[in-house]
C-alpha positions in Angstrom: 2.6 22.3 -10.7 4.3 19.1 -12.0 2.8 15.7 -11.6 5.3 14.6 -9.0 4.7 17.7 -6.8 0.8 16.9 -7.1 1.6 13.3 -6.1 3.7 14.3 -3.1 1.0 16.7 -2.2 -1.7 14.0 -2.4 0.3 11.5 -0.5 0.7 14.0 2.3 -2.9 14.7 2.3 -3.9 11.2 2.3 -1.9 10.5 5.3 -3.2 13.3 7.2 -6.9 12.5 6.4 -6.2 8.8 7.2 -4.8 9.7 10.8 -7.7 12.1 11.4 -10.2 9.3 10.3 -8.3 6.8 12.6 -8.3 9.3 15.6 -11.8 10.0 15.1 -13.0 6.3 15.0 -10.9 5.9 18.2 -12.6 8.6 19.9 -16.0 7.1 19.0 -14.7 3.7 20.5 -13.6 5.5 23.7 -16.7 7.5 24.3 -18.7 4.6 25.8 -22.4 5.4 26.7 -23.1 8.8 25.5 -25.5 10.6 23.2 -26.4 8.0 20.5 -27.3 10.7 18.1 -23.9 12.3 18.5 -22.2 9.2 18.0 -24.2 8.3 14.9 -23.2 11.7 13.6 -19.3 10.9 14.2 -19.7 7.5 12.5 -21.4 9.2 9.5 -18.5 11.8 9.4 -15.9 8.9 9.6 -17.6 7.3 6.7 -17.9 10.1 4.4 -13.9 10.6 5.3 -13.5 6.9 4.1 -15.2 7.6 0.9 -13.0 10.4 0.3 -9.8 8.7 1.2 -10.9 6.2 -1.6 -11.5 8.9 -4.1 -8.1 10.3 -3.2 -6.4 6.8 -3.6 -8.0 6.6 -6.9 -6.6 10.0 -7.8 -3.1 9.0 -6.6 -3.1 5.8 -8.9 -4.1 8.0 -12.0 -1.2 10.5 -11.2 1.4 7.5 -10.6 0.4 6.3 -14.0 0.7 9.5 -15.5 4.1 10.1 -13.9 5.2 6.6 -15.3 4.1 7.5 -18.8 6.3 11.0 -18.5 
């Protein structure tokens, strides 16, 4: 697979992951008064996704630099 294909796929994955994370945070905000343990678990999951997004964005930057050098 070429660097350009890797970058395109990564951009698609990032867009989906960002939307999923936004949807999860919206769901948390809209839940109101419910089980605090469930809310805490969902917040932790959203935070983990945010970390993964940051890692993928760093990978994307590496691929963009590689593509410029090709």
